[in-house]
CHARMM internal coordinates of N, CA and C (Angstrom, degrees):
IC EDIT
DIST 1 N 1 CA 1.4444
DIST 1 CA 1 C 1.5292
ANGL 1 N 1 CA 1 C 107.60
DIST 1 C 2 N 1.3172
ANGL 1 CA 1 C 2 N 117.32
DIHE 1 N 1 CA 1 C 2 N 132.45
DIST 2 N 2 CA 1.4458
ANGL 1 C 2 N 2 CA 121.74
DIHE 1 CA 1 C 2 N 2 CA 178.70
DIST 2 CA 2 C 1.5219
ANGL 2 N 2 CA 2 C 109.17
DIHE 1 C 2 N 2 CA 2 C -80.11
DIST 2 C 3 N 1.3446
ANGL 2 CA 2 C 3 N 114.96
DIHE 2 N 2 CA 2 C 3 N 79.04
DIST 3 N 3 CA 1.4657
ANGL 2 C 3 N 3 CA 122.56
DIHE 2 CA 2 C 3 N 3 CA -178.59
DIST 3 CA 3 C 1.5292
ANGL 3 N 3 CA 3 C 107.44
DIHE 2 C 3 N 3 CA 3 C -153.48
DIST 3 C 4 N 1.3327
ANGL 3 CA 3 C 4 N 116.25
DIHE 3 N 3 CA 3 C 4 N 173.55
DIST 4 N 4 CA 1.4519
ANGL 3 C 4 N 4 CA 120.57
DIHE 3 CA 3 C 4 N 4 CA 178.15
DIST 4 CA 4 C 1.5346
ANGL 4 N 4 CA 4 C 108.47
DIHE 3 C 4 N 4 CA 4 C -137.72
DIST 4 C 5 N 1.3159
ANGL 4 CA 4 C 5 N 116.05
DIHE 4 N 4 CA 4 C 5 N 158.23
DIST 5 N 5 CA 1.4711
ANGL 4 C 5 N 5 CA 120.62
DIHE 4 CA 4 C 5 N 5 CA 178.41
DIST 5 CA 5 C 1.5071
ANGL 5 N 5 CA 5 C 112.43
DIHE 4 C 5 N 5 CA 5 C -66.74
DIST 5 C 6 N 1.3256
ANGL 5 CA 5 C 6 N 117.91
DIHE 5 N 5 CA 5 C 6 N -26.42
DIST 6 N 6 CA 1.4510
ANGL 5 C 6 N 6 CA 121.41
DIHE 5 CA 5 C 6 N 6 CA -176.11
DIST 6 CA 6 C 1.5104
ANGL 6 N 6 CA 6 C 113.58
DIHE 5 C 6 N 6 CA 6 C -87.68
DIST 6 C 7 N 1.2999
ANGL 6 CA 6 C 7 N 117.95
DIHE 6 N 6 CA 6 C 7 N 0.20
DIST 7 N 7 CA 1.4575
ANGL 6 C 7 N 7 CA 121.93
DIHE 6 CA 6 C 7 N 7 CA -179.79
DIST 7 CA 7 C 1.5293
ANGL 7 N 7 CA 7 C 111.00
DIHE 6 C 7 N 7 CA 7 C -67.11
DIST 7 C 8 N 1.3262
ANGL 7 CA 7 C 8 N 115.76
DIHE 7 N 7 CA 7 C 8 N 138.24
DIST 8 N 8 CA 1.4576
ANGL 7 C 8 N 8 CA 121.33
DIHE 7 CA 7 C 8 N 8 CA 176.97
DIST 8 CA 8 C 1.5264
ANGL 8 N 8 CA 8 C 112.83
DIHE 7 C 8 N 8 CA 8 C -66.95
DIST 8 C 9 N 1.3186
ANGL 8 CA 8 C 9 N 117.23
DIHE 8 N 8 CA 8 C 9 N -12.93
DIST 9 N 9 CA 1.4661
ANGL 8 C 9 N 9 CA 121.22
DIHE 8 CA 8 C 9 N 9 CA 179.99
DIST 9 CA 9 C 1.5291
ANGL 9 N 9 CA 9 C 112.17
DIHE 8 C 9 N 9 CA 9 C -64.05
DIST 9 C 10 N 1.3155
ANGL 9 CA 9 C 10 N 117.35
DIHE 9 N 9 CA 9 C 10 N -20.60
DIST 10 N 10 CA 1.4697
ANGL 9 C 10 N 10 CA 120.47
DIHE 9 CA 9 C 10 N 10 CA -179.88
DIST 10 CA 10 C 1.5015
ANGL 10 N 10 CA 10 C 113.31
DIHE 9 C 10 N 10 CA 10 C -82.19
DIST 10 C 11 N 1.3285
ANGL 10 CA 10 C 11 N 118.53
DIHE 10 N 10 CA 10 C 11 N -13.58
DIST 11 N 11 CA 1.4683
ANGL 10 C 11 N 11 CA 121.95
DIHE 10 CA 10 C 11 N 11 CA -178.62
DIST 11 CA 11 C 1.5303
ANGL 11 N 11 CA 11 C 109.26
DIHE 10 C 11 N 11 CA 11 C -56.87
DIST 11 C 12 N 1.3003
ANGL 11 CA 11 C 12 N 116.44
DIHE 11 N 11 CA 11 C 12 N 122.38
DIST 12 N 12 CA 1.4649
ANGL 11 C 12 N 12 CA 121.59
DIHE 11 CA 11 C 12 N 12 CA -178.71
DIST 12 CA 12 C 1.5208
ANGL 12 N 12 CA 12 C 113.67
DIHE 11 C 12 N 12 CA 12 C 80.20
DIST 12 C 13 N 1.3352
ANGL 12 CA 12 C 13 N 116.11
DIHE 12 N 12 CA 12 C 13 N -1.09
DIST 13 N 13 CA 1.4747
ANGL 12 C 13 N 13 CA 120.80
DIHE 12 CA 12 C 13 N 13 CA -178.19
DIST 13 CA 13 C 1.5266
ANGL 13 N 13 CA 13 C 111.84
DIHE 12 C 13 N 13 CA 13 C -120.62
DIST 13 C 14 N 1.3162
ANGL 13 CA 13 C 14 N 116.32
DIHE 13 N 13 CA 13 C 14 N 27.00
DIST 14 N 14 CA 1.4481
ANGL 13 C 14 N 14 CA 120.73
DIHE 13 CA 13 C 14 N 14 CA -175.86
DIST 14 CA 14 C 1.5270
ANGL 14 N 14 CA 14 C 112.34
DIHE 13 C 14 N 14 CA 14 C -59.57
DIST 14 C 15 N 1.3319
ANGL 14 CA 14 C 15 N 116.77
DIHE 14 N 14 CA 14 C 15 N -35.99
DIST 15 N 15 CA 1.4611
ANGL 14 C 15 N 15 CA 119.32
DIHE 14 CA 14 C 15 N 15 CA 179.55
DIST 15 CA 15 C 1.5295
ANGL 15 N 15 CA 15 C 111.40
DIHE 14 C 15 N 15 CA 15 C -63.62
DIST 15 C 16 N 1.3356
ANGL 15 CA 15 C 16 N 116.59
DIHE 15 N 15 CA 15 C 16 N -39.12
DIST 16 N 16 CA 1.4697
ANGL 15 C 16 N 16 CA 120.53
DIHE 15 CA 15 C 16 N 16 CA 178.12
DIST 16 CA 16 C 1.5421
ANGL 16 N 16 CA 16 C 110.14
DIHE 15 C 16 N 16 CA 16 C -67.91
DIST 16 C 17 N 1.3315
ANGL 16 CA 16 C 17 N 116.04
DIHE 16 N 16 CA 16 C 17 N -40.01
DIST 17 N 17 CA 1.4590
ANGL 16 C 17 N 17 CA 119.76
DIHE 16 CA 16 C 17 N 17 CA 179.30
DIST 17 CA 17 C 1.5271
ANGL 17 N 17 CA 17 C 108.93
DIHE 16 C 17 N 17 CA 17 C -63.09
DIST 17 C 18 N 1.3032
ANGL 17 CA 17 C 18 N 117.74
DIHE 17 N 17 CA 17 C 18 N -46.04
DIST 18 N 18 CA 1.4601
ANGL 17 C 18 N 18 CA 122.53
DIHE 17 CA 17 C 18 N 18 CA 178.65
DIST 18 CA 18 C 1.5262
ANGL 18 N 18 CA 18 C 111.23
DIHE 17 C 18 N 18 CA 18 C -57.74
DIST 18 C 19 N 1.3250
ANGL 18 CA 18 C 19 N 116.87
DIHE 18 N 18 CA 18 C 19 N -44.53
DIST 19 N 19 CA 1.4671
ANGL 18 C 19 N 19 CA 122.31
DIHE 18 CA 18 C 19 N 19 CA 179.26
DIST 19 CA 19 C 1.5451
ANGL 19 N 19 CA 19 C 110.93
DIHE 18 C 19 N 19 CA 19 C -62.86
DIST 19 C 20 N 1.3228
ANGL 19 CA 19 C 20 N 116.38
DIHE 19 N 19 CA 19 C 20 N -47.92
DIST 20 N 20 CA 1.4655
ANGL 19 C 20 N 20 CA 119.98
DIHE 19 CA 19 C 20 N 20 CA -178.81
DIST 20 CA 20 C 1.5327
ANGL 20 N 20 CA 20 C 111.84
DIHE 19 C 20 N 20 CA 20 C -62.71
DIST 20 C 21 N 1.3132
ANGL 20 CA 20 C 21 N 116.38
DIHE 20 N 20 CA 20 C 21 N -48.04
DIST 21 N 21 CA 1.4620
ANGL 20 C 21 N 21 CA 120.11
DIHE 20 CA 20 C 21 N 21 CA -174.17
DIST 21 CA 21 C 1.5330
ANGL 21 N 21 CA 21 C 112.91
DIHE 20 C 21 N 21 CA 21 C -75.24
DIST 21 C 22 N 1.3124
ANGL 21 CA 21 C 22 N 117.36
DIHE 21 N 21 CA 21 C 22 N -40.29
DIST 22 N 22 CA 1.4589
ANGL 21 C 22 N 22 CA 119.05
DIHE 21 CA 21 C 22 N 22 CA -173.96
DIST 22 CA 22 C 1.5246
ANGL 22 N 22 CA 22 C 114.57
DIHE 21 C 22 N 22 CA 22 C -96.87
DIST 22 C 23 N 1.3148
ANGL 22 CA 22 C 23 N 117.22
DIHE 22 N 22 CA 22 C 23 N -41.89
DIST 23 N 23 CA 1.4679
ANGL 22 C 23 N 23 CA 119.80
DIHE 22 CA 22 C 23 N 23 CA -178.24
DIST 23 CA 23 C 1.5153
ANGL 23 N 23 CA 23 C 112.61
DIHE 22 C 23 N 23 CA 23 C -81.90
DIST 23 C 24 N 1.3283
ANGL 23 CA 23 C 24 N 116.82
DIHE 23 N 23 CA 23 C 24 N -42.60
DIST 24 N 24 CA 1.4620
ANGL 23 C 24 N 24 CA 120.27
DIHE 23 CA 23 C 24 N 24 CA -177.80
DIST 24 CA 24 C 1.5338
ANGL 24 N 24 CA 24 C 112.58
DIHE 23 C 24 N 24 CA 24 C -95.27
DIST 24 C 25 N 1.3245
ANGL 24 CA 24 C 25 N 117.63
DIHE 24 N 24 CA 24 C 25 N -4.91
DIST 25 N 25 CA 1.4573
ANGL 24 C 25 N 25 CA 122.93
DIHE 24 CA 24 C 25 N 25 CA 176.57
DIST 25 CA 25 C 1.5397
ANGL 25 N 25 CA 25 C 111.32
DIHE 24 C 25 N 25 CA 25 C 59.85
DIST 25 C 26 N 1.3441
ANGL 25 CA 25 C 26 N 116.77
DIHE 25 N 25 CA 25 C 26 N 41.47
DIST 26 N 26 CA 1.4606
ANGL 25 C 26 N 26 CA 122.60
DIHE 25 CA 25 C 26 N 26 CA 177.28
DIST 26 CA 26 C 1.5253
ANGL 26 N 26 CA 26 C 109.20
DIHE 25 C 26 N 26 CA 26 C -82.26
DIST 26 C 27 N 1.3103
ANGL 26 CA 26 C 27 N 117.30
DIHE 26 N 26 CA 26 C 27 N 142.88
DIST 27 N 27 CA 1.4688
ANGL 26 C 27 N 27 CA 122.87
DIHE 26 CA 26 C 27 N 27 CA 178.58
DIST 27 CA 27 C 1.5131
ANGL 27 N 27 CA 27 C 110.11
DIHE 26 C 27 N 27 CA 27 C -111.23
DIST 27 C 28 N 1.3319
ANGL 27 CA 27 C 28 N 115.32
DIHE 27 N 27 CA 27 C 28 N 142.75
DIST 28 N 28 CA 1.4527
ANGL 27 C 28 N 28 CA 121.95
DIHE 27 CA 27 C 28 N 28 CA 178.94
DIST 28 CA 28 C 1.5337
ANGL 28 N 28 CA 28 C 108.38
DIHE 27 C 28 N 28 CA 28 C -96.74
DIST 28 C 29 N 1.3370
ANGL 28 CA 28 C 29 N 116.72
DIHE 28 N 28 CA 28 C 29 N 133.70
DIST 29 N 29 CA 1.4673
ANGL 28 C 29 N 29 CA 118.81
DIHE 28 CA 28 C 29 N 29 CA -175.35
DIST 29 CA 29 C 1.5239
ANGL 29 N 29 CA 29 C 113.86
DIHE 28 C 29 N 29 CA 29 C -125.94
DIST 29 C 30 N 1.2987
ANGL 29 CA 29 C 30 N 118.77
DIHE 29 N 29 CA 29 C 30 N 3.92
DIST 30 N 30 CA 1.4379
ANGL 29 C 30 N 30 CA 119.52
DIHE 29 CA 29 C 30 N 30 CA -175.97
DIST 30 CA 30 C 1.5248
ANGL 30 N 30 CA 30 C 112.85
DIHE 29 C 30 N 30 CA 30 C -63.65
DIST 30 C 31 N 1.3021
ANGL 30 CA 30 C 31 N 118.68
DIHE 30 N 30 CA 30 C 31 N -37.75
DIST 31 N 31 CA 1.4680
ANGL 30 C 31 N 31 CA 122.14
DIHE 30 CA 30 C 31 N 31 CA -176.73
DIST 31 CA 31 C 1.5246
ANGL 31 N 31 CA 31 C 112.83
DIHE 30 C 31 N 31 CA 31 C -97.39
DIST 31 C 32 N 1.3010
ANGL 31 CA 31 C 32 N 119.08
DIHE 31 N 31 CA 31 C 32 N 15.47
DIST 32 N 32 CA 1.4652
ANGL 31 C 32 N 32 CA 121.09
DIHE 31 CA 31 C 32 N 32 CA -177.61
DIST 32 CA 32 C 1.5328
ANGL 32 N 32 CA 32 C 112.25
DIHE 31 C 32 N 32 CA 32 C -59.53
DIST 32 C 33 N 1.3229
ANGL 32 CA 32 C 33 N 118.77
DIHE 32 N 32 CA 32 C 33 N -26.79
DIST 33 N 33 CA 1.4416
ANGL 32 C 33 N 33 CA 121.33
DIHE 32 CA 32 C 33 N 33 CA -179.54
DIST 33 CA 33 C 1.5227
ANGL 33 N 33 CA 33 C 113.88
DIHE 32 C 33 N 33 CA 33 C -65.83
DIST 33 C 34 N 1.3080
ANGL 33 CA 33 C 34 N 116.26
DIHE 33 N 33 CA 33 C 34 N -21.98
DIST 34 N 34 CA 1.4675
ANGL 33 C 34 N 34 CA 119.67
DIHE 33 CA 33 C 34 N 34 CA 179.69
DIST 34 CA 34 C 1.5106
ANGL 34 N 34 CA 34 C 112.72
DIHE 33 C 34 N 34 CA 34 C -68.33
DIST 34 C 35 N 1.3290
ANGL 34 CA 34 C 35 N 117.60
DIHE 34 N 34 CA 34 C 35 N -28.84
DIST 35 N 35 CA 1.4557
ANGL 34 C 35 N 35 CA 119.60
DIHE 34 CA 34 C 35 N 35 CA -176.56
DIST 35 CA 35 C 1.5313
ANGL 35 N 35 CA 35 C 111.50
DIHE 34 C 35 N 35 CA 35 C -58.69
DIST 35 C 36 N 1.3104
ANGL 35 CA 35 C 36 N 117.38
DIHE 35 N 35 CA 35 C 36 N -45.03
DIST 36 N 36 CA 1.4625
ANGL 35 C 36 N 36 CA 121.09
DIHE 35 CA 35 C 36 N 36 CA 178.18
DIST 36 CA 36 C 1.5222
ANGL 36 N 36 CA 36 C 112.19
DIHE 35 C 36 N 36 CA 36 C -58.61
DIST 36 C 37 N 1.3160
ANGL 36 CA 36 C 37 N 116.26
DIHE 36 N 36 CA 36 C 37 N -42.27
DIST 37 N 37 CA 1.4614
ANGL 36 C 37 N 37 CA 120.43
DIHE 36 CA 36 C 37 N 37 CA 179.03
DIST 37 CA 37 C 1.5202
ANGL 37 N 37 CA 37 C 111.01
DIHE 36 C 37 N 37 CA 37 C -64.61
DIST 37 C 38 N 1.3379
ANGL 37 CA 37 C 38 N 116.18
DIHE 37 N 37 CA 37 C 38 N -46.49
DIST 38 N 38 CA 1.4696
ANGL 37 C 38 N 38 CA 118.89
DIHE 37 CA 37 C 38 N 38 CA 178.65
DIST 38 CA 38 C 1.5336
ANGL 38 N 38 CA 38 C 111.61
DIHE 37 C 38 N 38 CA 38 C -62.41
DIST 38 C 39 N 1.3126
ANGL 38 CA 38 C 39 N 116.77
DIHE 38 N 38 CA 38 C 39 N -39.33
DIST 39 N 39 CA 1.4594
ANGL 38 C 39 N 39 CA 119.32
DIHE 38 CA 38 C 39 N 39 CA 179.34
DIST 39 CA 39 C 1.5372
ANGL 39 N 39 CA 39 C 111.40
DIHE 38 C 39 N 39 CA 39 C -64.21
DIST 39 C 40 N 1.3298
ANGL 39 CA 39 C 40 N 116.91
DIHE 39 N 39 CA 39 C 40 N -38.55
DIST 40 N 40 CA 1.4651
ANGL 39 C 40 N 40 CA 120.89
DIHE 39 CA 39 C 40 N 40 CA 179.40
DIST 40 CA 40 C 1.5300
ANGL 40 N 40 CA 40 C 111.61
DIHE 39 C 40 N 40 CA 40 C -69.50
DIST 40 C 41 N 1.3171
ANGL 40 CA 40 C 41 N 118.26
DIHE 40 N 40 CA 40 C 41 N -26.15
DIST 41 N 41 CA 1.4674
ANGL 40 C 41 N 41 CA 122.37
DIHE 40 CA 40 C 41 N 41 CA -179.73
DIST 41 CA 41 C 1.5189
ANGL 41 N 41 CA 41 C 112.09
DIHE 40 C 41 N 41 CA 41 C -90.54
DIST 41 C 42 N 1.2725
ANGL 41 CA 41 C 42 N 117.75
DIHE 41 N 41 CA 41 C 42 N -10.97
DIST 42 N 42 CA 1.4740
ANGL 41 C 42 N 42 CA 122.24
DIHE 41 CA 41 C 42 N 42 CA -170.87
DIST 42 CA 42 C 1.5156
ANGL 42 N 42 CA 42 C 112.57
DIHE 41 C 42 N 42 CA 42 C -74.00
DIST 42 C 43 N 1.3001
ANGL 42 CA 42 C 43 N 114.76
DIHE 42 N 42 CA 42 C 43 N 160.76
DIST 43 N 43 CA 1.4458
ANGL 42 C 43 N 43 CA 122.97
DIHE 42 CA 42 C 43 N 43 CA 176.05
DIST 43 CA 43 C 1.5237
ANGL 43 N 43 CA 43 C 109.67
DIHE 42 C 43 N 43 CA 43 C -92.97
DIST 43 C 44 N 1.3045
ANGL 43 CA 43 C 44 N 115.91
DIHE 43 N 43 CA 43 C 44 N 150.04
DIST 44 N 44 CA 1.4677
ANGL 43 C 44 N 44 CA 120.36
DIHE 43 CA 43 C 44 N 44 CA -179.60
DIST 44 CA 44 C 1.5283
ANGL 44 N 44 CA 44 C 110.12
DIHE 43 C 44 N 44 CA 44 C -79.97
DIST 44 C 45 N 1.3109
ANGL 44 CA 44 C 45 N 115.56
DIHE 44 N 44 CA 44 C 45 N 143.12
DIST 45 N 45 CA 1.4565
ANGL 44 C 45 N 45 CA 121.52
DIHE 44 CA 44 C 45 N 45 CA 176.55
DIST 45 CA 45 C 1.5250
ANGL 45 N 45 CA 45 C 108.35
DIHE 44 C 45 N 45 CA 45 C -63.88
DIST 45 C 46 N 1.3282
ANGL 45 CA 45 C 46 N 118.45
DIHE 45 N 45 CA 45 C 46 N 122.34
DIST 46 N 46 CA 1.4597
ANGL 45 C 46 N 46 CA 120.23
DIHE 45 CA 45 C 46 N 46 CA -177.94
DIST 46 CA 46 C 1.5229
ANGL 46 N 46 CA 46 C 112.80
DIHE 45 C 46 N 46 CA 46 C -65.95
DIST 46 C 47 N 1.3295
ANGL 46 CA 46 C 47 N 116.62
DIHE 46 N 46 CA 46 C 47 N -18.33
DIST 47 N 47 CA 1.4770
ANGL 46 C 47 N 47 CA 120.86
DIHE 46 CA 46 C 47 N 47 CA -178.10
DIST 47 CA 47 C 1.5286
ANGL 47 N 47 CA 47 C 113.31
DIHE 46 C 47 N 47 CA 47 C -98.41
DIST 47 C 48 N 1.3480
ANGL 47 CA 47 C 48 N 117.04
DIHE 47 N 47 CA 47 C 48 N -14.00
DIST 48 N 48 CA 1.4711
ANGL 47 C 48 N 48 CA 120.05
DIHE 47 CA 47 C 48 N 48 CA -177.87
DIST 48 CA 48 C 1.5225
ANGL 48 N 48 CA 48 C 109.34
DIHE 47 C 48 N 48 CA 48 C -141.95
DIST 48 C 49 N 1.2871
ANGL 48 CA 48 C 49 N 116.05
DIHE 48 N 48 CA 48 C 49 N 101.34
DIST 49 N 49 CA 1.4471
ANGL 48 C 49 N 49 CA 122.47
DIHE 48 CA 48 C 49 N 49 CA -179.63
DIST 49 CA 49 C 1.5348
ANGL 49 N 49 CA 49 C 110.79
DIHE 48 C 49 N 49 CA 49 C -58.51
DIST 49 C 50 N 1.3382
ANGL 49 CA 49 C 50 N 115.35
DIHE 49 N 49 CA 49 C 50 N 133.61
DIST 50 N 50 CA 1.4572
ANGL 49 C 50 N 50 CA 120.23
DIHE 49 CA 49 C 50 N 50 CA 178.19
DIST 50 CA 50 C 1.5087
ANGL 50 N 50 CA 50 C 114.62
DIHE 49 C 50 N 50 CA 50 C 90.37
DIST 50 C 51 N 1.3304
ANGL 50 CA 50 C 51 N 117.91
DIHE 50 N 50 CA 50 C 51 N -4.00
DIST 51 N 51 CA 1.4635
ANGL 50 C 51 N 51 CA 123.04
DIHE 50 CA 50 C 51 N 51 CA -179.97
DIST 51 CA 51 C 1.5328
ANGL 51 N 51 CA 51 C 110.06
DIHE 50 C 51 N 51 CA 51 C -111.96
DIST 51 C 52 N 1.3213
ANGL 51 CA 51 C 52 N 115.52
DIHE 51 N 51 CA 51 C 52 N 150.89
DIST 52 N 52 CA 1.4538
ANGL 51 C 52 N 52 CA 120.57
DIHE 51 CA 51 C 52 N 52 CA 177.16
DIST 52 CA 52 C 1.5123
ANGL 52 N 52 CA 52 C 110.20
DIHE 51 C 52 N 52 CA 52 C -72.63
DIST 52 C 53 N 1.3205
ANGL 52 CA 52 C 53 N 115.96
DIHE 52 N 52 CA 52 C 53 N 140.75
DIST 53 N 53 CA 1.4521
ANGL 52 C 53 N 53 CA 121.84
DIHE 52 CA 52 C 53 N 53 CA 175.76
DIST 53 CA 53 C 1.5164
ANGL 53 N 53 CA 53 C 109.68
DIHE 52 C 53 N 53 CA 53 C -64.76
DIST 53 C 54 N 1.3160
ANGL 53 CA 53 C 54 N 118.85
DIHE 53 N 53 CA 53 C 54 N 115.41
DIST 54 N 54 CA 1.4789
ANGL 53 C 54 N 54 CA 120.62
DIHE 53 CA 53 C 54 N 54 CA -176.74
DIST 54 CA 54 C 1.5343
ANGL 54 N 54 CA 54 C 112.47
DIHE 53 C 54 N 54 CA 54 C -60.56
DIST 54 C 55 N 1.3153
ANGL 54 CA 54 C 55 N 117.89
DIHE 54 N 54 CA 54 C 55 N -31.61
DIST 55 N 55 CA 1.4790
ANGL 54 C 55 N 55 CA 119.39
DIHE 54 CA 54 C 55 N 55 CA 177.85
DIST 55 CA 55 C 1.5113
ANGL 55 N 55 CA 55 C 110.57
DIHE 54 C 55 N 55 CA 55 C -65.96
DIST 55 C 56 N 1.3103
ANGL 55 CA 55 C 56 N 117.39
DIHE 55 N 55 CA 55 C 56 N -38.46
DIST 56 N 56 CA 1.4491
ANGL 55 C 56 N 56 CA 120.80
DIHE 55 CA 55 C 56 N 56 CA 178.37
DIST 56 CA 56 C 1.5454
ANGL 56 N 56 CA 56 C 110.00
DIHE 55 C 56 N 56 CA 56 C -61.90
DIST 56 C 57 N 1.3281
ANGL 56 CA 56 C 57 N 116.53
DIHE 56 N 56 CA 56 C 57 N -47.00
DIST 57 N 57 CA 1.4698
ANGL 56 C 57 N 57 CA 120.89
DIHE 56 CA 56 C 57 N 57 CA -178.83
DIST 57 CA 57 C 1.5169
ANGL 57 N 57 CA 57 C 111.42
DIHE 56 C 57 N 57 CA 57 C -65.69
DIST 57 C 58 N 1.3113
ANGL 57 CA 57 C 58 N 118.36
DIHE 57 N 57 CA 57 C 58 N -39.02
DIST 58 N 58 CA 1.4722
ANGL 57 C 58 N 58 CA 121.70
DIHE 57 CA 57 C 58 N 58 CA 177.25
DIST 58 CA 58 C 1.5261
ANGL 58 N 58 CA 58 C 110.64
DIHE 57 C 58 N 58 CA 58 C -59.88
DIST 58 C 59 N 1.3285
ANGL 58 CA 58 C 59 N 115.68
DIHE 58 N 58 CA 58 C 59 N -45.96
DIST 59 N 59 CA 1.4507
ANGL 58 C 59 N 59 CA 120.13
DIHE 58 CA 58 C 59 N 59 CA 179.87
DIST 59 CA 59 C 1.5181
ANGL 59 N 59 CA 59 C 111.92
DIHE 58 C 59 N 59 CA 59 C -65.91
DIST 59 C 60 N 1.3217
ANGL 59 CA 59 C 60 N 118.81
DIHE 59 N 59 CA 59 C 60 N -39.22
DIST 60 N 60 CA 1.4647
ANGL 59 C 60 N 60 CA 121.88
DIHE 59 CA 59 C 60 N 60 CA 178.00
DIST 60 CA 60 C 1.5157
ANGL 60 N 60 CA 60 C 110.45
DIHE 59 C 60 N 60 CA 60 C -67.82
DIST 60 C 61 N 1.3301
ANGL 60 CA 60 C 61 N 118.08
DIHE 60 N 60 CA 60 C 61 N -31.03
DIST 61 N 61 CA 1.4406
ANGL 60 C 61 N 61 CA 122.13
DIHE 60 CA 60 C 61 N 61 CA -179.98
DIST 61 CA 61 C 1.5247
ANGL 61 N 61 CA 61 C 113.70
DIHE 60 C 61 N 61 CA 61 C -69.95
DIST 61 C 62 N 1.3014
ANGL 61 CA 61 C 62 N 115.33
DIHE 61 N 61 CA 61 C 62 N -21.08
DIST 62 N 62 CA 1.4675
ANGL 61 C 62 N 62 CA 118.45
DIHE 61 CA 61 C 62 N 62 CA 179.39
DIST 62 CA 62 C 1.4930
ANGL 62 N 62 CA 62 C 110.06
DIHE 61 C 62 N 62 CA 62 C -76.01
END
COOR INIT
IC SEED 1 N 1 CA 1 C
IC BUILD
């Protein structure tokens, strides 16, 4: 679905969002472009060369 979780269109429609995402297994793709940006800004995992530092991604996810 061409939508995002942060869209104001979900205000008051949380039950529909829950149904679409969990019961019908619909995926949201509107913000997919952000992943590349976040990956390019991320720090490398000090324990695994070539991988994103999981602590960095957890903090960005908050």
